[in-house]
N, C-alpha and C positions, 0 to 999 in steps of 0.2 A: 577443468578449464575449457574442455570442448563444449560442455553444456553451457557455460557462461558465454562463450564465443557465439554459439548458435543463437542463444537468446538475444544477444546484442544485435546480431544480424537480423533476427526476426523483428525486433523492435524498430530498427532502421528501415526495414522493408515497409512496415506500417507507416512510419513517420513520413517517408518520402512519397506516400500515396501510390506506390508501385502496384499494390493490389487493385486500387481503383482504376489505374491505367490498364492493367491486364483485363479487368472486368469489362471496361469499355471496348477494348480490342476484341474480346470474345463476343460481346454483343454485336459489334460490327460484322464479325464473321457469321454469326447466326442470321443476321438480316441479309447478308450477301446470299447465304444458302436459301433463305426464304424467297428472295427475288427469283432465284433459279427454279425453286419448287413452284412458285406462282406461274412462271413462264411455262413449265411443263404442264401444269394444270390447264392453262389456257390452250396450249398447242394440242393437247389431247382431247379438247372439247369437254372437259370435266367440270368446269367451274359452276355450272348450274344444276349439278346433280343433287345437291342438298338444298332443299327449298325452305328450310326453317333456320332461324338463328337462335340457337340455344347455347349461350355462353358456358353454362355449367354442365347440363345433362348431355350436351352434344359431344362431350369428350368420349363417351362410350358409343361405338357404332352398333348397328343392329346385330343382335346375337342369335336370334331365332329366325326360322323361316317366315313366321308371321310378321316379325318386325321388318324383315327385308321386303316382304310383299307390300307392307304399308308405306315404306320409303319409296318403293318403285311406283306405287299408285300415285303418290304426291308428285313424283317427277313426270308421270304421264299426263298430268294436268297442265303442264306449262307448254308454251308454243314450241320450244326447241324439240321436244319429243315428237310432236305432230309434224313439224316441218322437216326434221333431219333424221330422227331415230325411231320412226314408227315401227320398224321391224326389230328393235333391240330386245334381246332376251334378258332375263333376270341376271344371268351370269355375266353378261356384257355390262349390265348396269352396275354390278358390284365393282367392276374395274374402274369406271369413272367416279363412282362414289368414293372409293378409297383414295383416289388422287386428291379430291377436294377435302375429304376428311383429314388426310395427312397434312394438307396445306393449313387448315384451320387449327389442327392440333399443334403444329409447329409454331403457329402464332401464339397459342396459349403458353407454350414452353418458353418462348421469348419473353412473354409477359412475366412469368415466374422468375426467369433468370435476371430480369431487370429489377423486379420488386423486392425479392428477398435480400440479395446483397445490398441493394440501395438502402433498405431499412437498417441493416447491420452497420454499414458505413456511416450512416447518419447518426445512429446511436453512439458510435465510437468517436464521433467528432471528426471523421475524416472527410466528410462532405459538409461544407459550410460556405457562407459568403456567396460570391459570384458562381462558384462551382455548384453550390446547392440550387441556385436559381436556374442555372443551365440544365442541370439534370432533371429538375422539376419540369422544365419546358420539354425536355426529351420524353419524359414519361407521359405528359399530356398529349404530345404529338403521337406517341405510340398508341395511346388509347383511342385517339381520334382516327388513327389509321384503321383500327378495327371497325369503327362505325362507317367510315368511308367505304371499306371493303364490302360491308353488307349492303350499303346503298347502291354500290356498283352491281352486286349480284342481283338485287331486286329489279334493276333496270332490265335485266334479261327475261323477267317474267311477264313483261308487258305484252299485250296482244300484238301479234305479227313479228315479234322479235325472237331470234334464235341465238342471240349472243348479248353480252352486256353492252351498254352505251360506250362508244369509244372515248368520249370526253371524261367519263367517270373512271374508265380504265387508266386514262392519262393521269388523272388526279391521284389515283391509288399508287401508280408506279412512281410518280414524282415524289410523293411523300415517303415511299420506301427508300428512294435515293437520298432524300433529305435526312432521314433517320440515320442511315449508314454514315453519311458525311459528317453529321454532328458528332457521332460517337468517335470517329477518327480524329476530327478537329480537337475535341476535348482531350483525347488520349495523347495526341502530339503536343498539345499545350502543356499538359502535365509533365511530359518527359523533358521539357525545356529544350527540345530539338531546335537547332539553328543551322540553316543551310548557308554556308559561307560563300561569298562571291557575288551575292545578289546586289550588294551596294555598288558594285562596279558596273552594273547594267540597270540603272534606275528606270529606264523605259520598259523594262520587262514586266513590272508589276501590273500596269494597266492592260498590257497585252494578255497576261495570264487571266485577269478578270474578264476580259473580252472573250477569251477562249472558254472560260467556265460558263459564261452566259449563253454562248452559242451551243455548248454541250448540253445545257439544261433544255434549250429549245429543241435540240436533236432528240433528246430522250422523250420529250413531250410528243414530238412528231413520230418517233418510233412507236410509241403507244398507240397513236392514231392510225399508223400504218397497220399495226397488228389488229386493232379493233375493227378497221374497215376492210381487213384482208387485202389491203392494197398491194402487199408483197406478192400476191398470187396473180397479179396482172402486170403487163409490161415487163416481162422477165428477160429482158435483154440489157446489155450494158456495153458501151457507154450511151447507146442510143435508146430512146423510148419509141418503140414502134417505127423505127427507121429514122427518127429525128432526135436531135439533141434537145431542142426546145419544142415541146408539144404545142399543138394549135392553141392560141390564146383563148379562142371561143370555148374550147373544151375545158381549159383550166378555170375559166370564169363562168361556167355554165349555170351556176346556182345563184339565186338572188335571195337576200342581199349578198353582196360580193364576199363579205367576210365568212359566210358559211362554207365557202370553198376550202378555206384553211382548216376546217375541222370535219367536213363530211363529204368532200369530193375526193375519191381515191386517187385520181390522176394528179390533182393539185397537191395532195398531201405527199404522195410518193416523190413528186418532182421537187418539192421543198426539202424533203428529207435528203434527196441526192445532193441538192445544192448546199445544204448544211454540212454534209460530209466533205465536200470540196472546200468549203470555207474553213473547216477545222484543219484539214490537211495543209492548205496554203498558209493559214495563220500560224500553225505550229512550225512549219518549215521556215517561215520568216523569223519566228522567235528563236529557232536554233541558230540561224545565221547571225542574228543580232547579238545573242548572248556569246556566241563564239568570238565575235569581233571584240566584245567588251570584256568578257571574263572567261577566256578559254581554259579548259582543263580544270576548272574549279568544280567543287561539289554541286554548285548551282547549275553549271552547264551540264553535268552528268544527269541531274534530275530532269532538266529540260529535254535532254536527248531521250531519256526513258519515256517521257510524256509523248514525244513525237513518235517513237516506235510503237507505243500502244495505240495511238491514233491511226497509224498506218495499218497495223494489224486489224484494228476494228473495221477500217474501211474495206480491207481485203475480205474479211469474213462477211461483211455486209453484202458485198458483191456476190460471193458464193451463195449466201442465203437467198438472194434474189434470183440468181440464175437457176438454182436447183429447187426453187419454190418451197423454201422454208422446211428443210428436213429438221426433225426434232433436235438432234444434237448440235447442228449448226446454229439453229435459232437460239438455243440456250447459250452457246458459246458467244454469240453476238450480244445477248443480253448481259452475260457475265462480264464481258469486256467493257461494256458501257459503265457498269458499276465500278470496275477497276480503274477506268479512265477518270471518272469523277473523283475517286479517292486519291489517285496520284496528284491530280490538280489541287485538291484540298490540302494534301500534305505539303506541297510546295508553297502554297499561299500562306499557310500557317507557319511553315518553317522559315520564311523570309521576312516575317514581321520584324520591325525595327526594335520593338520592345517585347520581352518575354511576357507571357500572360501570367498574372498573379491570381491563380484560381484557388 
C-alpha cells in the first residue's frame, strides 16, 4: 500500500508540473548566483583575463606551466595589462584568470541545467503550448546572453581601453536580470499563486509597474556607474562635492547632450541617486495607499516587503558609495537589486486577475 501511495503521489507530482516549477526556481537561483559571481569578477578586475572565446575547450583551464605562460602572454597583449597590470606576475595572473574561468564555467553549467531537464520535460509532455514557447524564448535569451557577454569582453581589448564598454556591461546585466525574472514569473504562474487583497486597491497595479520600470532604469544606471567607475568619485552623501544638485554645466558637459546619460560619470551617478530617491518615495506612497485600501491583507504584506527591500538597497548603496565599493558591500548591493526585481515580479504575477494557463 505504501508503494502504491508513493507512486500515486509521484504521478501527481509530475501531473501538476511541480518538477518544472522547481526546475525554474533552481534556474533562477543559479542565475542569481551568476550575477554575484559576475560582480565579483568585475570588482576584482578579472573579466579580461581570458582573451579567447572557446565554448567547448575553454572548460579546461591551463594545466601545465607552458599552457599558463601562453595564456599570460595573450593577456599581456591587451591594453589592460599595459595600462594597469604591467608588474603582474604569473601567480597573480592565475588569480584573476580563475575568477573569469569560474564565471564562464558557471555559465556553461547553467546552460546544461537548462537544456537537459528541458529536453526531458518536453519529451514527457510536461512542457507544451504557451509554456513551451515561453521556455523556448528563455533558452534563446540565455544563449544570446553568452554572445553578449563575449561582445562585452571584446570591447575591453580595444586600444586605449582597460575595461569593458559600460553600455555593453549594462546590456549584459539587464539580460541577466531579465532571465532571472522570467524564470520566477513562469514558476509563480505554474504554482497558481494568488495574492489576495489587490482588488481592493486597483490603483496599486500601475504604481507597481511604474516602480518596476524605474527599477530597471536603476539597474541600467548601476551598470553604467560600475563601468564608468563613477562610484569612486563624489563619495559623500547626501551632497555631491558639497552640493545636492551638481553644476548643470558639469552634468551636461558632453555633446551631444544624450551622451552624458551613458558616459559622463557625474551625470550617471547623479541620475542613479535620483532614481534611488524615486524608488523610495514611490514605494512609500504605495505602502500608504495600499494600507488605506487593503490593510493587513497578504497584498499589503507583500508591498511592505517590497518597501523594506528598497530601503535596505538604498542604505547599502549609500554605504557602497561612502566606502568606495568594498567587494562584499558591492556584491550585497548587486544581490539586493536582483532580489528587489524578483519581489516586484512575484507581486505583479501574483495579483493578475486571471491565473495563467501554461
